[in-house]
Structure formats: structure tokens, C-alpha cells
BANU-989039 format. One line per 10 residues: their letters; for each residue x, y, z of C-alpha. Coordinates in pm, whole numbers, plus 32768, in hexadecimal, padded with zeros to 4 digits. Layout:
// residues N
A> X Y Z  ...
//
This chain:
// residues 489
MAAPVASKAG> 8000 8000 8000  8127 80EA 8042  81AE 80EA 7EE1  8078 8178 7E3B  8068 828A 7F42  81D0 82E7 7EFE  8185 82EA 7D8C  8064 83DA 7DBC  813A 84BC 7E90  8244 84C3 7D84
SAGTTSKPPF> 8141 850E 7C7C  80B3 8629 7D48  820E 86B8 7D78  824A 86B5 7C02  810B 8771 7BAA  814C 887A 7CB5  8291 88ED 7C12  827E 8A46 7B74  825B 8A40 79F7  8391 8A77 7927
PELDFRSGAR> 83BE 8BEC 78DA  833B 8C52 7784  8459 8C7B 768F  847D 8D11 7537  84D8 8BE7 745C  85C0 8CAC 7375  8693 8D68 7475  865A 8CA7 75B5  85FB 8DEE 7660  8503 8DD8 777F
VEELNKLIQE> 83BC 8E78 7718  838D 8EFF 7879  84DC 8FB4 7863  8484 9048 770E  8339 90C7 779A  83F1 9170 78B9  84E9 9211 77CB  83CD 9297 76F1  8323 9324 7828  8468 93CB 7891
FTKHDQREYD> 8495 9460 7736  832F 94E5 773E  8368 9580 7894  8494 9647 781A  8407 9691 76C0  82B6 9719 7735  82FF 9824 7834  81FE 98D1 790B  81EA 9A4B 78DA  81AD 9B35 79FD
DQRALEIHTA> 80EA 9C7A 79E0  8224 9D3E 7990  827D 9C5E 786B  8112 9C64 77F3  811B 9DE0 77F7  825A 9DDA 7728  81B3 9CF1 762E  808F 9DE3 7614  8176 9F0F 75EC  8233 9E6A 74CD
KDFIFSMLGM> 80F2 9E01 741F  8061 9F5D 744D  8199 9FF1 73AF  8188 9F05 7282  8018 9F52 7248  8054 A0C9 7261  8177 A0A9 7170  8099 9FF4 7074  7F98 A10A 7098  80A2 A202 7035
VQKLDQKLPV> 8105 A126 6F0C  7F9B A133 6E99  7F95 A2AB 6EBF  80D7 A2CC 6DF6  803B A27A 6CA4  7EE5 A1E2 6CF4  7F43 A097 6C51  7EE5 9FBE 6D7B  7D72 9F9A 6DD2  7D03 A091 6EDE
ANEYLLLSGG> 7C3D 9F8C 6F9F  7D26 9E64 6F8C  7D1A 9D0A 7027  7E62 9C7B 709D  7EA9 9B17 7108  7F96 9B0E 7232  8045 99C1 7266  811E 9957 7389  8271 98F0 72FF  8343 9980 71E6
VREGVVDIDL> 8355 990E 707D  8486 983B 70D2  83A9 9774 71C0  82D6 96FB 709D  8197 97BA 70F1  816D 9807 6F7D  81EC 9753 6E4A  8303 9839 6DD7  845A 97C8 6D61  8564 97F5 6E6A
DELNVYARGT> 8697 97FC 6D89  867F 9975 6D56  865C 99C8 6EC8  8771 9A3B 6FAB  87A9 9959 70D6  871E 99E2 721C  873B 9922 7364  865D 993B 7494  8723 99BB 75BB  8835 9A4D 74DF
DYDMDFTLLV> 875F 9B2A 73FB  8601 9B29 7493  8533 9AA1 75B4  83DB 9A7E 7510  8376 9A66 73A4  8238 9AAD 72E3  81C3 9AA8 717B  80D1 9BB2 70FF  801D 9B7F 6FB4  7FC3 9CD6 6F27
PALKLHDRNQ> 7ED4 9CDD 6DFD  7F46 9DC8 6CEA  7E0E 9D6B 6C25  7CC6 9CCD 6C92  7BBE 9C0E 6BCF  7AB0 9BE7 6CD4  7966 9BF6 6C19  7957 9A9F 6B7A  785F 9991 6BE5  78DF 988B 6AF1
PVTLDMRHSA> 7A20 97C1 6ACB  7B3A 98AB 6A68  7BD3 9856 6917  7D3C 98C6 68F1  7E1B 98E6 67BF  7EF2 97AD 67E0  7F40 9782 666F  80A5 97FD 6699  80EC 9763 67EF  813A 9624 68A6
LCHSWLSLRL> 8032 958E 698C  7FEF 965A 6AC9  805E 9794 6A10  7FB6 98A2 6942  7FE4 99E7 688B  7EF5 9B01 68E5  7E6A 9BE9 67DC  7DEF 9D3D 684E  7CCE 9D16 6757  7C14 9C8C 6885
FDEGTISKWK> 7C22 9DE8 6922  7B9B 9F41 68D4  7C53 A051 6812  7CB1 A108 6951  7D63 9FD5 69DA  7E18 9F9D 6890  7E8B A106 688C  7F12 A0EC 69F1  7FD3 9FAB 69B9  804E 9FCE 684F
DCCTIVDHIN> 81B2 A00A 68C3  81AD 9EBD 6980  8142 9DEF 6854  81E0 9D3E 6730  813A 9DA3 65EB  80D2 9CB3 64D7  8053 9D41 638C  7F69 9C62 62C8  7F53 9C4A 614C  7DFE 9CF6 6152
GATNYFFSPT> 7E9C 9E29 61F0  7E1A 9DF0 6351  7F09 9E1B 6474  7F04 9D2E 659B  7F9E 9D8D 66E7  8017 9C68 67BC  804A 9CB2 692E  81BB 9C72 6973  821C 9BDC 6AC5  8383 9C55 6AA8
KVADWFYESI> 8321 9DB9 6A49  821A 9DC4 6B5D  8320 9D51 6C57  8413 9E5C 6BDC  8306 9F69 6BFD  82A6 9EEC 6D57  840D 9EED 6DD6  844F A04B 6D4C  830C A0D0 6DE3  8351 A037 6F38
SIVLSEIQKK> 84B4 A0C1 6F31  8430 A221 6EE4  832F A20E 6FFC  8425 A189 70FD  851A A29A 70A0  840C A3A0 70DF  83A2 A300 7227  8507 A2F7 72A8  8533 A46C 7263  842D A4B3 736F
PQRGMPKVEK> 844F A39F 7470  8346 A38A 757F  8379 A314 76DF  834F A19C 76FA  8367 A168 7583  8408 A01C 751E  856A A029 749F  858A 9FAF 7337  86B9 9ECC 734D  86A8 9E36 71F1
VEKNGTIISI> 85E5 9E62 70AE  863F 9D72 6F96  85A4 9CFC 6E55  85BC 9B81 6E4F  8552 9B18 6CF3  83EC 9B94 6CE2  83AE 9BBF 6E57  8415 9CDF 6F38  84AE 9C7E 7085  84A7 9D7E 719E
ILGVGSSRML> 8541 9D47 72F5  84C2 9E34 7403  8556 9E6E 755A  844A 9EB4 765F  84C2 9ECB 77C5  8584 9D8A 77FB  84E3 9CCF 76D6  8545 9CAB 756A  842C 9C51 747C  844D 9BDA 7317
YDIVPVVSFK> 8333 9C31 7229  833B 9B8B 70D4  824E 9C63 7006  81C9 9BBD 6ECC  810E 9C7D 6DBB  7FF3 9B9F 6D40  7EB9 9B9C 6C6B  7D89 9B42 6D3B  7C57 9A83 6CBE  7B0F 9A27 6D5F
GWPAVAQSWL> 7A8D 98D1 6D04  7B4F 97A9 6C7D  7C23 976A 6B46  7B8C 968A 6A3C  7CD1 95C2 6A26  7C9D 954B 6B8F  7B29 9507 6B6D  7B50 938B 6B61  7C01 938F 6CB3  7ABA 93FA 6D55
MENHFWDGKI> 7A12 92B9 6CDB  7AFB 91D9 6DA5  7AD8 9170 6F12  7BBA 922D 7002  7C1D 9220 7170  7B76 936E 71B5  7A1F 92FD 713C  7920 9340 724E  7A19 9404 7321  7A14 9549 725E
TEEEVISGFY> 792D 95B4 7146  7988 95B2 6FD6  793A 9727 6FD0  7A53 9762 70CC  7B49 9695 7001  7AFF 9730 6EAC  7AC9 9899 6F15  7BEC 9917 6E45  7D45 98DD 6DB2  7E72 99A6 6D3F
LVPACSYKGK> 7F70 99CB 6C2D  80C7 99F3 6CCC  81FA 9A77 6C12  82A9 992E 6BC2  82DA 987B 6A7A  830E 9713 6A14  8463 967A 69D0  8455 96CC 685B  835B 97E8 6871  8384 9953 680F
KDNEWRLSFA> 83D2 9A10 6950  834C 9B59 68CD  81F1 9ACC 6888  81AD 9994 6952  80FC 9989 6AA4  80C7 9858 6B83  7F76 97F5 6C14  7F73 9800 6D90  7E6C 9770 6E77  7EF4 980F 6FB4
RSEVQLKKCI> 7D9B 9882 7025  7D16 971E 7008  7E46 968E 70BA  7DFF 976E 71E5  7CA8 96CC 7201  7D2B 9568 71CD  7E2D 9598 72DF  7D10 95AA 73DB  7CC2 943B 7391  7E23 93B5 73C9
SSSLMQAYQA> 7E6D 9315 751B  7F6B 93B5 7604  8045 927B 7608  805E 9278 748C  80AE 93ED 7489  81C0 93B4 758C  8255 92A2 74B4  823E 9382 7380  82EF 94A4 742C  8405 93BF 74AA
CKAIIIKLLS> 842E 931E 7354  8434 9475 72B0  854B 94E9 739A  8618 93B7 733A  85EF 93D4 71C1  8626 954F 71B4  8786 9515 7239  87CF 93CB 718E  8743 9407 7031  87AB 9571 7003
RPKAISPYHL> 88B0 952A 6EF3  885C 9513 6DDC  8709 95B7 6E16  8611 94BF 6D8C  8529 9468 6EAC  8470 9577 6F68  8398 9560 70A1  826D 9598 6FBD  82AA 9441 6F20  829C 93A9 707C
RSMMLWACDR> 815A 9465 70C6  80BD 93D4 6F8B  8124 9274 6FF2  8088 92A9 7148  7F3D 930F 70A8  7F43 91DB 6FCA  7F87 9104 70FE  7E57 919C 71A7  7D81 912E 707F  7E20 8FD3 7076
LPASYLAQED> 7E1A 8F70 71E7  7CF5 8F44 72D9  7CA5 9077 73AA  7C9B 8FA0 74E5  7E03 8F36 74A8  7E80 9096 7463  7DD2 9115 759F  7EA6 9038 7687  7F5C 9124 7774  8087 903E 77B0
YAAHFLLGLI> 80C9 8FEB 7642  81A4 9116 75EC  82D2 9030 75BC  8210 8F53 74C9  81A6 9088 7407  8309 9111 73F8  8393 8FC9 7375  8274 8FB4 727D  82B4 9112 71F8  8424 90BF 71C3
DDLQHCLVNK> 83C1 8F7F 710E  82C5 903D 7039  83C3 9146 6FD9  84C6 903F 6F7F  83C1 8F84 6EB1  836B 90C4 6DF6  84DA 9106 6DAC  852A 8FA8 6D33  83FC 8FB2 6C4D  842D 9123 6BFA
MCPNYFIPQC> 82BB 915A 6C3B  8214 924F 6D28  80B3 92AE 6CB7  8029 9403 6D11  7F14 93C6 6E0E  7E13 949F 6D5C  7E7E 9454 6BF5  7EFD 92EB 6C05  7F57 92E0 6A95  806B 93DB 6AE4
NMLEHLSEDT> 81A9 9324 6B4F  8279 9418 6C1D  83B9 9349 6BFA  83A5 930A 6A86  84BD 93FB 6A2D  85C5 9366 6B15  86E9 92A0 6A8E  8720 9134 6AEB  8867 918E 6B98  87BD 9295 6C71
VMLHARKLSS> 869D 91B9 6CE5  8785 9095 6D34  8871 9178 6DF5  8754 91F0 6ED1  86C3 9092 6EF0  8813 9016 6F76  881D 9136 706F  86C1 90D8 70E9  8733 8F70 7109  8830 8FE2 720C
VRSDPAEHLR> 8719 908F 72CC  8641 8F59 72BE  8763 8E8A 7346  878A 8F68 747A  865C 904E 74A9  86A9 9088 7619  87FC 9122 75CE  876A 920B 74C6  8656 9273 75B7  875C 92C4 76BF
TAIEHVKAAN> 8812 939B 75BF  86CF 9453 7569  8691 948E 76DD  87EE 951C 7709  87BA 9607 75E0  8673 9690 7665  8702 96B2 77C6  882D 976F 7739  8741 9858 767A  867D 9898 77B9
RLTLELQRRG> 87BE 98E2 7879  8820 99E5 7774  86C8 9A84 7795  86DF 9A8F 7912  883C 9B23 78FE  87B9 9C38 781B  869B 9C78 790C  878C 9C99 7A2F  8859 9D95 796C  8728 9E49 78E6
STTSIPSPQS> 8619 9F1B 7982  8569 9E93 7AB4  8452 9F95 7AB5  8303 9F88 7A08  82FD A008 78A3  81E2 A0F4 7843  8143 A0C6 76ED  81A2 A1B4 75D0  8069 A285 7607  80A3 A2A3 777D
DGGDPSQPDD> 811E A3E1 781E  81F1 A319 7911  80F0 A319 7A27  808C A1FC 7B09  80CB A0BC 7A44  7FD0 9FF8 7B13  7EB0 A0B7 7A73  7DE1 A03C 7946  7F14 9FCF 787C  7F60 9ECB 7986
RLAKKLQQLV> 7DFC 9E46 7984  7E0B 9E34 7808  7F55 9D7D 7822  7EB2 9C6D 78F4  7DAA 9C38 77E9  7EB2 9C35 76D9  7F83 9B3F 779E  7E69 9A45 777D  7E24 9A98 7611  7F89 9AA0 7593
TENPGKSISV> 8031 9991 7662  7F1A 989A 76A7  7E52 98BC 7565  7F4F 9906 7453  7ED9 993D 72F1  7D99 99FC 732E  7D15 9AC8 720E  7D40 9C39 7258  7C76 9D42 71A4  7D19 9E97 71B5
FINPDDVTRP> 7C5D 9FD7 7169  7D53 A0F3 7149  7D05 A261 7120  7E13 A2E5 7033  7DF2 A43D 70D6  7E3C A3B3 7231  7F28 A28E 720C  7F87 A293 737D  7E37 A1F5 73D8  7DFD A0A7 732C
HFRIDDKFF> 7CAC A008 7371  7CAD 9E91 734C  7BD1 9D62 737E  7C50 9C0A 73DD  7B3C 9B1C 7371  7A0C 9BA8 7429  7ACE 9C70 752D  7AFB 9DE6 74F3  7C15 9EC5 7579
//
């Protein structure tokens, strides 16, 4: 009778042992350790802003909006009542699909502390209730030329000098809106306005530390108190509605179905100043769905977003030379993964490590097959132009990441910690007092500006990418009036 009892005891002892820790088959890394490293990266990458920093964010934004009001007043080219899209993160962070090879390298901590992208419509087509048909006869997929025939004579007269001109056999003249000429005009106008502003500095006004034209975007770094803020300003063409070329995408099933309405997703799109690999830079614009992406981001789980941000930090450093892969490619892959995988799986809070490894695998798969479809226009392959040598070089680099993801995460953590240390060092050397806004007379900084800063802290840092409508009086550019969604200020 004793033997069976002993056997049962042994069996019970075996089943009570803790399960073997979950490992990544490829690298042997413990999934629990990878999760902790991703959490640590997130903690250092997403900093909390106090009221003082929020006020500095507001002051910089206020300055940029006032500056744009003065640009409008300069020659009345820009719409008086304009609608900007403010995105958290600069162009180099992949918030819009613009080529990075023409951009100067800026580093957080060294050059700036916070970065934003501001899409500024030079032209608007907002009165259409039907799919927008663009002139894609001369362009690659996802790109278009824009004829000013769509606009009135007054608009054509204003923008003639920013167009390329094509004369037809029948004697008619067609003006095509030129992204490069618009960018040149925008940079010159901003430079003139900033020069005028700096002749009569006001107390509390941000210090313009850098103004550079990077390809077709204008990068401005402002010093406000102890903060440095990078604004990548992008001249765009704004449309209401949806492009006909992406109409079939709406017929498919998507991860956001039932979570947000189709009206929210297809409320508008842009043409941004970027051309295809073989396109004509002076004429070709790229379709951008940044407004839609802001809405889709609401439906992505926090654990997947953490994995995406960590993966992005790794590839920005690793795949920077030659410039072939941008964070926007990774963003597209993440959206495809959301469509492909069950929502219940992607919602798991402790699966960030699985998502990181999956994103690396997806990116490597796309490189090896030289195929990365645009999420909104799948027939457009965003890697089609790359050479076999380039894609294999980057695929091999990603293989090293996949073999030791923990070490690359630790490196990313050290980079973001070093950037934060540089920022803190600047703050210690900089001003420690509250900074009044440009309109302030230097009075008590705890008055309405501070209350507004608290609201903006929530809007800018917790809900990035809100659509901001700005109504500027050209005769009083010091007082911009803007609406963030349904909130008025």
C-alpha cells in the first residue's frame, strides 16, 4: 500500500513545479524580461509634463500660429480661416509619409526636447460630397499632379508664381501646383516674418534657434524657457472627402469597424510635397491619410503602441544608412497587423514582447520580399524602388536584432535616457522661472495662461494629433482663435 502512496506524492510534487519561463524560440530571450525592457523604454520615452512645461508648449504653439497669421497677411496666399493638423512627433518620427533622405539629422536631447509636425493647407478643396478624382496620369500610385483648373481665377492669379506651366496644342495654358516652388515660397515668407518679429522682440517671446528648409518642409526649433521644441511645418493641399483611388479600401473589413465611424475615418486627406522615386519633383505630390491615421490610432491597444515605439527607436538607429526604411513603413505594417490579427489577441496587456518580435519579423519579411503595401492604397508598394543589395543589407541588420532583441532594447533605453539627461542638464542651466506667453505683459504667470496650459497639457500630450481649426484676423495676428475638435479657446 505504501508504494502507490509514494507514487501519488511524487506525482503531486511534479505538477506543483512552476512552469518553464516563456522563451522566444529564435533568440532564447525570456519574454518576461523583454516585457520589462519595453516598459522601461516606455517610462523614459513618454515623460510627464508639469504645468510649467505645458505652458512652454502653449507659448511655442501660440508663436507658430501667430507667425503663420503674419505669413497669410504678407501676400494673402494662405486661406484666412485655415485648418491645421497638429501631430505629436516630427517628420523624422514617421508621422507623415515624407522621404527622409533630404532632411538634416536632428537628435532629441542634443537639438530639441519635443517635436511636432504641423500640416498647413496652402490650398483647400472642401466643398465636394463625392469621391475626389485626381490627375494621376503622369504619376506613380499614391501620387498626383494638381491642376489649378479646379480653382477660381483669383486662386490661379495668387499662385501662378508657384506653378509649372504646360501649354496645350489648342492654346490653353494649364498651371500645375508645384510642391517645390510652394516650399520655396513658404520658406522665404516664414524667413521674412521671423526677421520682422525679431526686430521687435516681446517679453516672453520664444527664441528662434534654428530655421531650415529640409527638402520641402520647414523645420523651426524654438527655445521657450528651458525647453526646445522642433516644429516641422509642411505645406499641403487639403481635401474633404475621400480619393477615388482609395475607394475600394473602404469595401474591406478593418480592425476599426464598429469602434469608430466611417465618417470619422474618411473625413479628409492631403497632398503632401513628396514625389515618387522616378517622379518629377516640381509637379508630383503624395497622397497622405494623416487625418485618418489619427482616428485609427484610437483603436490600437497600448501594448501594441508600446511595442511599436520601441521597435521604431531600434530601427531609426539601426537602419539609418542607407536611408531606405522609415518609421512610416513600420506604422503601415502595424496597421496591416491590426487587420490581420484578432482584436482579443492584440488587446493583451502583457504581450508587448510578442508584438515587438512580430513587428521585427514583419519588417524583415517585407524587406526580403521587397513588398510593403500602403495601408490605404494596397496596390502601391512602398519598397518597390529599392535595390536588392539595399533590402538584403537591412534584412541582415534586422536579423541581428532578432537574434538578440534584449540587447537592442537596452541600447534604445540608454539612448533615450541619455537624451533625457541632456534635456535635464539644459533645464538646470536655463531659466527656472515661469515664462509668460508672447502676448503677456509679464504679470502673474499663474493667471489665465496657466489655466489654459493645463488644458493644453491634456490636449497636446495625452491626445496628440487633434485637428485644430485656426481663425486668424490678419489685422490682429497677435490673437489667434482656434478650435481643437469641439473645444474653443
